[in-house]
DSSP file (Angstrom, degrees, kcal/mol; ACC not computed):
  #  RESIDUE AA STRUCTURE BP1 BP2  ACC     N-H-->O    O-->H-N    N-H-->O    O-->H-N    TCO  KAPPA ALPHA  PHI   PSI    X-CA   Y-CA   Z-CA
    1    1 A M              0   0    0      0, 0.0    88,-0.5     0, 0.0     2,-0.4   0.000 360.0 360.0 360.0 128.3  -12.9    7.5   11.8
    2    2 A I        +     0   0    0     86,-0.1     2,-0.3    84,-0.1    86,-0.2  -0.680 360.0 161.7 -81.7 131.7  -12.3    3.7   11.4
    3    3 A E  E     -A   87   0A   0     84,-2.4    84,-2.8    -2,-0.4     2,-0.5  -0.827  39.5-100.3-138.9 176.8  -14.6    2.1    8.8
    4    4 A I  E     -A   86   0A   0     -2,-0.3     2,-0.4    82,-0.2    82,-0.2  -0.923  29.0-169.6-108.3 128.2  -14.7   -1.1    6.7
    5    5 A T  E     -A   85   0A   0     80,-2.9    80,-2.6    -2,-0.5     2,-0.5  -0.952  11.9-148.9-113.0 131.8  -13.6   -1.0    3.0
    6    6 A K  E     -A   84   0A   0     -2,-0.4     2,-0.6    78,-0.2    78,-0.2  -0.887   6.2-158.1-106.9 129.7  -14.4   -4.0    0.9
    7    7 A L  E     -A   83   0A   0     76,-3.0    76,-2.4    -2,-0.5     4,-0.0  -0.927   4.3-166.1 -98.8 118.8  -12.2   -5.1   -2.0
    8    8 A D        +     0   0    0     -2,-0.6     2,-0.3    74,-0.2    -1,-0.1   0.759  69.6  30.8 -78.0 -25.7  -14.4   -7.3   -4.3
    9    9 A D  S    S-     0   0    0     72,-0.1    74,-0.1    74,-0.1     2,-0.1  -0.929  86.3-101.4-132.2 155.5  -11.4   -8.7   -6.3
   10   10 A H        -     0   0    0     -2,-0.3     2,-0.5    72,-0.1    71,-0.2  -0.405  36.8-144.4 -63.1 151.0   -7.8   -9.5   -5.8
   11   11 A I  E     -B   80   0A   0     69,-2.3    69,-2.9    -2,-0.1     2,-0.5  -0.976   3.0-150.7-126.6 120.5   -5.5   -6.9   -7.3
   12   12 A T  E     -B   79   0A   0     -2,-0.5    52,-3.4    67,-0.2     2,-0.3  -0.755  24.6-170.1 -88.3 128.9   -2.2   -7.8   -8.9
   13   13 A T  E     -BC  78  63A   0     65,-2.6    65,-1.8    -2,-0.5     2,-0.4  -0.878  26.8-131.5-123.9 152.7    0.4   -5.1   -8.6
   14   14 A L  E     -BC  77  62A   0     48,-2.7    48,-2.0    -2,-0.3     2,-0.3  -0.825  38.1-163.3 -92.0 139.2    3.8   -4.1   -9.9
   15   15 A C  E     -BC  76  61A   0     61,-2.6    61,-2.1    -2,-0.4     2,-0.4  -0.946  25.9-160.6-134.4 149.4    6.1   -3.2   -7.0
   16   16 A V  E     - C   0  60A   0     44,-2.3    44,-2.5    -2,-0.3     2,-0.4  -0.999  28.4-133.9-121.5 125.4    9.4   -1.4   -6.3
   17   17 A T  E     - C   0  59A   0     -2,-0.4    42,-0.2    42,-0.2     2,-0.1  -0.646  16.4-124.7 -83.8 132.3   10.9   -2.2   -2.9
   18   18 A A        -     0   0    0     40,-2.9    40,-0.3    -2,-0.4     7,-0.1  -0.459  11.9-134.6 -71.6 144.6   12.2    0.6   -0.8
   19   19 A E  S    S+     0   0    0      5,-0.3     2,-0.3     1,-0.2    -1,-0.1   0.779  86.4   0.6 -72.8 -25.1   15.8    0.3    0.2
   20   20 A S  S  > S-     0   0    0      2,-0.1     4,-0.9    38,-0.0    -1,-0.2  -0.969  85.8 -90.0-152.4 166.3   14.9    1.3    3.8
   21   21 A F  T  4 S-     0   0    0     -2,-0.3    35,-0.2     2,-0.2    36,-0.0  -0.999  97.7  -8.3-132.0 131.3   11.8    2.2    5.8
   22   22 A P  T >4 S+     0   0    0      0, 0.0     3,-1.5     0, 0.0     4,-0.4  -0.994 132.0  57.7 -93.1  -2.4   10.7    5.0    6.3
   23   23 A E  T 34 S+     0   0    0      1,-0.3     4,-0.4     2,-0.1     3,-0.3   0.852 109.0  45.2 -62.4 -34.5   13.6    6.8    4.7
   24   24 A G  T 3X S+     0   0    0     -4,-0.9     4,-2.0     1,-0.2    -5,-0.3   0.351  83.0  97.4 -90.2   7.6   13.4    5.1    1.3
   25   25 A V  H <> S+     0   0    0     -3,-1.5     4,-1.9     2,-0.2     5,-0.2   0.944  85.7  45.6 -61.8 -50.9    9.6    5.3    0.8
   26   26 A L  H  > S+     0   0    0     -4,-0.4     4,-2.3    -3,-0.3    -1,-0.2   0.917 111.7  51.6 -61.2 -43.6    9.7    8.4   -1.4
   27   27 A A  H  > S+     0   0    0     -4,-0.4     4,-2.4     1,-0.2    -1,-0.2   0.865 108.0  53.6 -62.4 -35.9   12.5    7.1   -3.6
   28   28 A A  H  X S+     0   0    0     -4,-2.0     4,-2.1     2,-0.2    -1,-0.2   0.904 110.4  45.8 -64.5 -40.4   10.5    3.8   -4.1
   29   29 A H  H  X S+     0   0    0     -4,-1.9     4,-2.1     2,-0.2    -2,-0.2   0.867 112.2  51.7 -69.9 -36.0    7.5    5.7   -5.3
   30   30 A Q  H  X S+     0   0    0     -4,-2.3     4,-1.3     2,-0.2    -2,-0.2   0.924 110.9  48.2 -67.0 -42.5    9.7    8.0   -7.6
   31   31 A K  H  X S+     0   0    0     -4,-2.4     4,-1.3     1,-0.2     3,-0.2   0.897 109.4  52.3 -66.5 -39.7   11.3    4.9   -9.1
   32   32 A L  H  X S+     0   0    0     -4,-2.1     4,-2.4     1,-0.2     3,-0.5   0.930 110.5  48.3 -61.5 -43.3    7.9    3.2   -9.7
   33   33 A H  H  < S+     0   0    0     -4,-2.1     5,-0.3     1,-0.2    -1,-0.2   0.737 107.3  55.4 -72.0 -19.9    6.7    6.3  -11.5
   34   34 A S  H  < S+     0   0    0     -4,-1.3    -1,-0.2    -3,-0.2    -2,-0.2   0.758 115.8  38.8 -78.0 -25.4    9.8    6.5  -13.6
   35   35 A L  H  < S+     0   0    0     -4,-1.3     2,-0.5    -3,-0.5    -2,-0.2   0.794 119.4  43.5 -92.0 -31.5    9.2    2.9  -14.8
   36   36 A V  S  < S-     0   0    0     -4,-2.4    -1,-0.2    -5,-0.2     3,-0.1  -0.976  88.8-121.8-122.5 118.9    5.4    2.9  -15.2
   37   37 A E        -     0   0    0     -2,-0.5    -3,-0.1    -3,-0.1    -4,-0.0  -0.358  36.7-104.6 -59.8 133.9    3.8    5.9  -16.8
   38   38 A F        +     0   0    0     -5,-0.3    -1,-0.1    -2,-0.1     3,-0.0  -0.317  44.1 175.3 -60.0 138.5    1.3    7.6  -14.6
   39   39 A S    >   -     0   0    0     -3,-0.1     3,-1.5     1,-0.1    -1,-0.0  -0.975  34.8-144.2-145.0 131.5   -2.3    6.9  -15.4
   40   40 A P  T 3  S+     0   0    0      0, 0.0    -1,-0.1     0, 0.0    -2,-0.0   0.654 102.4  67.0 -68.0 -11.6   -5.4    8.0  -13.5
   41   41 A A  T 3  S+     0   0    0      2,-0.1     2,-0.2    -3,-0.0    -3,-0.0   0.677  90.5  80.2 -79.3 -17.4   -7.0    4.7  -14.5
   42   42 A R  S <  S-     0   0    0     -3,-1.5     2,-0.4    23,-0.0    22,-0.1  -0.566  78.0-129.8 -87.6 151.9   -4.4    2.8  -12.4
   43   43 A K        -     0   0    0     -2,-0.2    20,-2.6    21,-0.0     2,-0.4  -0.799  22.0-153.4 -93.1 145.0   -4.6    2.3   -8.6
   44   44 A Y  E     +ED  62 123A   0     79,-0.6    79,-2.5    -2,-0.4     2,-0.3  -0.956  17.9 173.5-124.1 141.6   -1.5    3.2   -6.6
   45   45 A F  E     -ED  61 122A   0     16,-3.3    16,-2.6    -2,-0.4     2,-0.4  -0.882  30.7-142.3-140.1 164.2   -0.6    1.7   -3.3
   46   46 A G  E     -ED  60 121A   0     75,-1.8    75,-3.3    -2,-0.3     2,-0.5  -0.993  24.5-166.2-125.1 132.9    2.1    1.4   -0.5
   47   47 A I  E     +ED  59 120A   0     12,-2.7    12,-2.8    -2,-0.4     2,-0.3  -0.979  10.5 173.1-123.6 128.5    2.4   -2.1    1.0
   48   48 A S  E     +ED  58 119A   0     71,-2.4    71,-3.1    -2,-0.5    10,-0.2  -0.986   5.6 157.5-137.3 148.5    4.3   -2.7    4.2
   49   49 A Y  E     -E   57   0A   0      8,-1.7     8,-3.0    -2,-0.3     2,-0.1  -0.973  44.6 -90.5-162.6 155.9    4.8   -5.7    6.5
   50   50 A P  E     +E   56   0A   0      0, 0.0     6,-0.2     0, 0.0     3,-0.1  -0.459  32.7 176.0 -73.2 142.5    7.3   -6.9    9.1
   51   51 A I  E     -     0   0A   0      4,-1.8     2,-0.3     1,-0.4     5,-0.2   0.306  66.9 -17.2-123.7   3.6   10.3   -9.0    7.8
   52   52 A G  E >  S-E   55   0A   0      3,-0.9     3,-1.9     0, 0.0     2,-0.6  -0.969 103.4 -34.2 173.8 179.2   12.2   -9.4   11.1
   53   53 A L  T 3  S-     0   0    0     -2,-0.3     3,-0.1     1,-0.3     0, 0.0  -0.387 129.0 -15.2 -60.7 106.9   12.6   -8.0   14.5
   54   54 A G  T 3  S+     0   0    0     -2,-0.6     2,-0.4     1,-0.2    -1,-0.3   0.557 109.9 120.6  77.1   8.7   12.0   -4.3   14.1
   55   55 A Q  E <   - E   0  52A   0     -3,-1.9    -4,-1.8   -35,-0.0    -3,-0.9  -0.864  43.7-162.0-111.7 142.0   12.3   -4.3   10.3
   56   56 A I  E     - E   0  50A   0     -2,-0.4     2,-0.5    -6,-0.2   -35,-0.1  -0.980  10.4-146.8-124.5 131.9    9.7   -3.3    7.8
   57   57 A M  E     - E   0  49A   0     -8,-3.0    -8,-1.7    -2,-0.4     2,-0.4  -0.833  21.6-169.7 -90.7 129.1    9.5   -4.2    4.1
   58   58 A Y  E     - E   0  48A   0     -2,-0.5   -40,-2.9   -40,-0.3     2,-0.4  -0.984   6.1-175.0-124.6 134.4    7.9   -1.4    2.1
   59   59 A Q  E     -CE  17  47A   0    -12,-2.8   -12,-2.7    -2,-0.4     2,-0.4  -0.991  19.8-145.0-131.2 131.0    6.8   -1.5   -1.5
   60   60 A A  E     -CE  16  46A   0    -44,-2.5   -44,-2.3    -2,-0.4     2,-0.3  -0.765  36.7-178.0 -81.6 131.1    5.5    1.2   -3.8
   61   61 A A  E     -CE  15  45A   0    -16,-2.6   -16,-3.3    -2,-0.4     2,-0.3  -0.938  25.2-167.5-140.0 154.8    2.9   -0.5   -6.1
   62   62 A T  E     -CE  14  44A   0    -48,-2.0   -48,-2.7    -2,-0.3   -18,-0.2  -0.983  42.1 -92.8-136.5 149.7    0.5    0.1   -8.9
   63   63 A E  E     -C   13   0A   0    -20,-2.6   -50,-0.3    -2,-0.3     2,-0.2  -0.378  47.3-113.9 -58.2 131.3   -2.2   -2.0  -10.3
   64   64 A M        -     0   0    0    -52,-3.4   -52,-0.2    -2,-0.1    -1,-0.1  -0.494  32.9-158.9 -71.5 137.4   -0.9   -4.2  -13.2
   65   65 A A    >   -     0   0    0     -2,-0.2     3,-2.3     1,-0.1    -1,-0.0  -0.750  34.9 -76.2-112.9 161.0   -2.4   -3.4  -16.5
   66   66 A P  T 3  S+     0   0    0      0, 0.0     3,-0.1     0, 0.0    -1,-0.1  -0.320 120.5  24.4 -53.9 133.5   -2.7   -5.6  -19.7
   67   67 A G  T 3  S+     0   0    0      1,-0.3     2,-0.1    -3,-0.0    -3,-0.0   0.257  85.8 135.9  92.4 -13.2    0.7   -5.7  -21.3
   68   68 A D    <   -     0   0    0     -3,-2.3     2,-0.5     1,-0.0    -1,-0.3  -0.464  38.3-160.9 -66.9 139.8    2.8   -4.9  -18.2
   69   69 A D     >  -     0   0    0      1,-0.2     4,-2.2    -2,-0.1     5,-0.2  -0.920   7.4-166.0-128.5 104.4    5.8   -7.1  -17.9
   70   70 A A  H  >>S+     0   0    0     -2,-0.5     5,-2.6     1,-0.2     4,-0.7   0.898  89.9  50.4 -57.3 -43.5    7.2   -7.2  -14.4
   71   71 A D  H >45S+     0   0    0      1,-0.2     3,-1.0     2,-0.2    -1,-0.2   0.935 109.9  48.8 -62.9 -45.1   10.5   -8.8  -15.5
   72   72 A A  H 345S+     0   0    0      1,-0.3    -1,-0.2     2,-0.1    -2,-0.2   0.854 116.1  44.2 -61.5 -36.3   11.1   -6.3  -18.2
   73   73 A L  H 3<5S-     0   0    0     -4,-2.2    -1,-0.3     2,-0.1    -2,-0.2   0.500 110.0-124.4 -85.5  -5.1   10.4   -3.5  -15.8
   74   74 A D  T <<5 +     0   0    0     -3,-1.0     2,-0.3    -4,-0.7    -3,-0.2   0.907  64.0 140.0  56.6  46.0   12.5   -5.1  -13.0
   75   75 A C      < -     0   0    0     -5,-2.6    -1,-0.2    -6,-0.1   -59,-0.2  -0.814  51.1-124.7-114.4 154.2    9.6   -5.0  -10.7
   76   76 A D  E     -B   15   0A   0    -61,-2.1   -61,-2.6    -2,-0.3     2,-0.4  -0.513  23.8-128.4 -86.4 165.8    8.2   -7.5   -8.1
   77   77 A V  E     -B   14   0A   0    -63,-0.2     2,-0.4    -2,-0.2   -63,-0.2  -0.959  24.2-176.9-115.0 137.0    4.6   -8.7   -8.2
   78   78 A F  E     -B   13   0A   0    -65,-1.8   -65,-2.6    -2,-0.4     2,-0.6  -1.000  17.6-143.1-135.2 138.0    2.4   -8.6   -5.2
   79   79 A F  E     -B   12   0A   0     -2,-0.4     2,-0.5   -67,-0.2   -67,-0.2  -0.893   8.9-152.3-105.6 117.3   -1.1   -9.8   -4.9
   80   80 A I  E     -B   11   0A   0    -69,-2.9   -69,-2.3    -2,-0.6     2,-0.1  -0.756  25.7-126.7 -86.0 123.7   -3.5   -7.7   -2.7
   81   81 A K        -     0   0    0     -2,-0.5   -72,-0.1   -71,-0.2   -74,-0.1  -0.429  14.9-123.4 -75.9 142.0   -6.2  -10.0   -1.3
   82   82 A K        +     0   0    0     -2,-0.1     2,-0.3   -74,-0.1   -74,-0.2  -0.367  64.7  80.9 -70.2 164.2   -9.9   -9.3   -1.8
   83   83 A G  E    S-A    7   0A   0    -76,-2.4   -76,-3.0   -74,-0.1     2,-0.4  -0.843  81.6 -34.6 133.3-166.0  -12.0   -9.0    1.4
   84   84 A E  E     -A    6   0A   0     -2,-0.3    51,-2.8   -78,-0.2     2,-0.4  -0.723  50.8-171.5 -96.2 137.9  -12.8   -6.6    4.1
   85   85 A Y  E     -AF   5 134A   0    -80,-2.6   -80,-2.9    -2,-0.4     2,-0.3  -0.982  25.6-126.6-129.1 139.8  -10.3   -4.2    5.5
   86   86 A L  E     -AF   4 133A   0     47,-2.7    47,-2.2    -2,-0.4     2,-0.3  -0.694  45.8-178.1 -73.4 137.4  -10.4   -1.8    8.4
   87   87 A S  E     -AF   3 132A   0    -84,-2.8   -84,-2.4    -2,-0.3     2,-0.4  -0.970  31.5-160.0-146.0 156.5   -9.6    1.6    7.0
   88   88 A V  E     - F   0 131A   0     43,-2.1    43,-2.8    -2,-0.3     2,-0.5  -0.993  20.4-140.4-134.0 126.9   -9.0    5.2    7.8
   89   89 A L  E     - F   0 130A   0    -88,-0.5     2,-0.6    -2,-0.4    41,-0.2  -0.766  14.2-165.5 -87.0 126.8   -9.3    8.0    5.2
   90   90 A I  E >   - F   0 129A   0     39,-3.3    39,-2.0    -2,-0.5     3,-0.6  -0.937   5.8-156.3-113.2 113.2   -6.7   10.7    5.4
   91   91 A R  T 3  S+     0   0    0     -2,-0.6    37,-0.2     1,-0.2     4,-0.1  -0.664  77.6   4.6 -86.8 142.7   -7.4   13.9    3.4
   92   92 A N  T >  S+     0   0    0     -2,-0.3     3,-2.0     1,-0.1     4,-0.4   0.931  75.4 176.0  54.3  49.9   -4.5   16.1    2.4
   93   93 A F  G X   +     0   0    0     34,-2.3     3,-1.5    -3,-0.6     6,-0.3   0.754  68.5  69.9 -62.2 -23.4   -2.1   13.6    3.9
   94   94 A R  G 3  S+     0   0    0     33,-0.3     3,-0.5     1,-0.3    -1,-0.3   0.743  90.8  62.6 -64.3 -21.2    1.0   15.7    2.7
   95   95 A D  G <  S+     0   0    0     -3,-2.0    -1,-0.3     1,-0.3    -2,-0.2   0.687 124.9  13.8 -76.2 -18.4    0.0   18.3    5.3
   96   96 A D    X   +     0   0    0     -3,-1.5     3,-2.1    -4,-0.4     4,-0.3  -0.458  69.6 171.8-156.2  72.6    0.6   15.7    8.1
   97   97 A V  T >> S+     0   0    0     -3,-0.5     3,-2.1     1,-0.3     4,-0.5   0.848  77.4  64.8 -57.7 -37.4    2.6   12.6    6.7
   98   98 A P  H 3> S+     0   0    0      0, 0.0     4,-1.9     0, 0.0    -1,-0.3   0.663  83.5  78.5 -63.4 -11.0    3.1   11.1   10.2
   99   99 A S  H <> S+     0   0    0     -3,-2.1     4,-2.3    -6,-0.3    -2,-0.2   0.760  85.1  62.2 -65.0 -21.8   -0.7   10.7   10.3
  100  100 A I  H <> S+     0   0    0     -3,-2.1     4,-2.1    -4,-0.3    -1,-0.2   0.961 105.5  43.4 -65.1 -50.0   -0.3    7.7    8.1
  101  101 A G  H  X S+     0   0    0     -4,-0.5     4,-1.8     1,-0.2    -2,-0.2   0.870 113.1  52.3 -63.0 -38.0    1.8    5.9   10.8
  102  102 A R  H  X S+     0   0    0     -4,-1.9     4,-1.8     1,-0.2    -1,-0.2   0.924 108.9  51.2 -64.6 -43.4   -0.6    7.0   13.6
  103  103 A S  H  X S+     0   0    0     -4,-2.3     4,-2.1     1,-0.2    -2,-0.2   0.899 108.3  50.7 -59.9 -42.1   -3.5    5.6   11.6
  104  104 A F  H  X S+     0   0    0     -4,-2.1     4,-3.1     1,-0.2    -1,-0.2   0.854 105.8  55.8 -66.6 -33.6   -1.9    2.3   11.1
  105  105 A Q  H  X S+     0   0    0     -4,-1.8     4,-0.7     1,-0.2    -1,-0.2   0.913 108.8  47.8 -64.3 -38.6   -1.1    2.0   14.8
  106  106 A R  H >< S+     0   0    0     -4,-1.8     3,-0.6     1,-0.2     4,-0.2   0.924 114.3  46.4 -61.6 -45.0   -4.8    2.5   15.5
  107  107 A L  H >< S+     0   0    0     -4,-2.1     3,-1.6     1,-0.2    -2,-0.2   0.900 108.6  55.1 -66.6 -41.3   -5.8   -0.2   12.9
  108  108 A L  H 3< S+     0   0    0     -4,-3.1    -1,-0.2     1,-0.3    -2,-0.2   0.646  94.8  69.2 -70.0 -12.9   -3.2   -2.7   14.1
  109  109 A D  T << S+     0   0    0     -4,-0.7    -1,-0.3    -3,-0.6    -2,-0.2   0.607  76.8 102.4 -77.6 -11.4   -4.5   -2.6   17.6
  110  110 A N    X   -     0   0    0     -3,-1.6     3,-1.4    -4,-0.2   -24,-0.1  -0.603  66.4-148.1 -78.0 125.7   -7.7   -4.3   16.5
  111  111 A P  T 3  S+     0   0    0      0, 0.0    -1,-0.1     0, 0.0    -3,-0.0   0.599  90.3  67.6 -70.2 -10.0   -7.8   -8.0   17.4
  112  112 A R  T 3  S+     0   0    0      2,-0.1    24,-2.5    23,-0.0    -2,-0.0   0.438  74.4 113.0 -88.2   0.3   -9.8   -8.9   14.3
  113  113 A I  B <  S-H  135   0B   0     -3,-1.4    22,-0.3    22,-0.3    21,-0.1  -0.339  81.4 -93.0 -76.2 157.4   -7.1   -8.2   11.7
  114  114 A D    >   -     0   0    0     20,-3.1     3,-2.1     1,-0.2    -1,-0.1  -0.524  28.9-148.1 -65.3 116.2   -5.4  -10.9    9.6
  115  115 A P  T 3  S+     0   0    0      0, 0.0    -1,-0.2     0, 0.0    -2,-0.1   0.677 100.2  45.3 -65.6 -13.8   -2.3  -12.0   11.5
  116  116 A F  T 3  S+     0   0    0      2,-0.1    -2,-0.1     0, 0.0    -3,-0.0   0.094  97.8 107.6-109.6  22.0   -0.6  -12.7    8.2
  117  117 A G    <   -     0   0    0     -3,-2.1     2,-0.3    17,-0.1    16,-0.0   0.107  55.8-137.0 -83.0-163.9   -1.7   -9.5    6.6
  118  118 A Y        -     0   0    0    -69,-0.1    16,-0.7    14,-0.0     2,-0.4  -0.932  24.8 -96.2-150.7 168.0    0.0   -6.2    5.7
  119  119 A C  E     -DG  48 133A   0    -71,-3.1   -71,-2.4    -2,-0.3     2,-0.5  -0.807  39.0-162.1 -92.7 134.1   -0.5   -2.5    5.9
  120  120 A L  E     -DG  47 132A   0     12,-2.6    12,-2.8    -2,-0.4     2,-0.6  -0.975  11.8-165.3-124.9 124.7   -1.9   -1.1    2.7
  121  121 A E  E     -DG  46 131A   0    -75,-3.3   -75,-1.8    -2,-0.5     2,-0.7  -0.953   8.8-163.8-104.9 119.3   -1.9    2.6    1.7
  122  122 A W  E     -DG  45 130A   0      8,-2.8     8,-2.6    -2,-0.6     2,-1.1  -0.918   9.3-150.5-106.0 109.9   -4.3    3.2   -1.2
  123  123 A Y  E     -DG  44 129A   0    -79,-2.5   -79,-0.6    -2,-0.7     6,-0.2  -0.703  14.4-176.5 -84.5 102.0   -3.5    6.6   -2.8
  124  124 A L        -     0   0    0      4,-1.4     2,-0.3    -2,-1.1    -1,-0.2   0.780  67.7 -29.8 -69.6 -29.3   -6.9    7.7   -4.1
  125  125 A N  S    S-     0   0    0      3,-1.2    -1,-0.1    -3,-0.1   -81,-0.0  -0.868  87.8 -65.5-166.9-168.4   -5.4   10.8   -5.7
  126  126 A E  S    S+     0   0    0     -2,-0.3   -32,-0.1     1,-0.2     3,-0.1   0.626 130.5  32.3 -70.5 -12.7   -2.5   13.2   -5.0
  127  127 A H  S    S+     0   0    0      1,-0.1   -34,-2.3   -34,-0.1     2,-0.4   0.684 109.2  61.7-116.4 -26.6   -4.0   14.4   -1.8
  128  128 A D        -     0   0    0    -36,-0.2    -4,-1.4   -37,-0.2    -3,-1.2  -0.865  50.8-178.0-118.2 137.9   -5.9   11.6   -0.1
  129  129 A V  E     -FG  90 123A   0    -39,-2.0   -39,-3.3    -2,-0.4     2,-0.6  -0.985  17.4-147.1-131.2 143.4   -4.9    8.2    1.1
  130  130 A R  E     -FG  89 122A   0     -8,-2.6    -8,-2.8    -2,-0.4     2,-0.5  -0.955  15.0-151.2-109.0 119.5   -6.9    5.3    2.7
  131  131 A C  E     -FG  88 121A   0    -43,-2.8   -43,-2.1    -2,-0.6     2,-0.3  -0.803  24.8-177.5 -88.9 129.4   -4.9    3.4    5.2
  132  132 A M  E     -FG  87 120A   0    -12,-2.8   -12,-2.6    -2,-0.5     2,-0.4  -0.970  25.3-174.3-136.9 143.8   -6.1   -0.3    5.3
  133  133 A V  E     -FG  86 119A   0    -47,-2.2   -47,-2.7    -2,-0.3   -14,-0.1  -0.995  34.1-118.6-135.0 130.2   -5.4   -3.5    7.2
  134  134 A R  E     -F   85   0A   0    -16,-0.7   -20,-3.1    -2,-0.4   -49,-0.3  -0.430  22.6-128.6 -75.1 139.5   -7.2   -6.7    6.1
  135  135 A L  B     -H  113   0B   0    -51,-2.8   -22,-0.3   -22,-0.3   -51,-0.2  -0.607  32.3 -99.1 -82.2 147.0   -9.6   -8.5    8.5
  136  136 A A              0   0    0    -24,-2.5    -1,-0.1    -2,-0.2   -22,-0.1  -0.294 360.0 360.0 -63.5 149.1   -9.1  -12.1    9.2
  137  137 A D              0   0    0     -3,-0.1    -1,-0.1   -54,-0.0   -24,-0.1   0.494 360.0 360.0 -67.8 360.0  -11.4  -14.5    7.2
């Protein structure tokens, strides 16, 4: 079911860029977790957007915490914009990983999305992910 999720604040993230998409997604998340100790207090994301004809940039990301140094960790920084996002909640996504791509296809078909936006996977816990696409202002 498509719903609207609102982010009340911008979120600054530390990111590890996947070497390829979709093949390098898991490795990017693994590298991020090796650089930044897991904490249930942090939010975790996957961020993707087109960078050329048929090419997708994918970044595994976590919310930046006080004291995090992107340069020292050799991470990029990405700012997730506040606002309203169309979203789909997928429970137990590991049972059907391709459901993430199918959900984004449904979301991207909406004419109200931000044409300069990105696809955002918000990993709510080890089992559930919210697929999100920002609506235009």
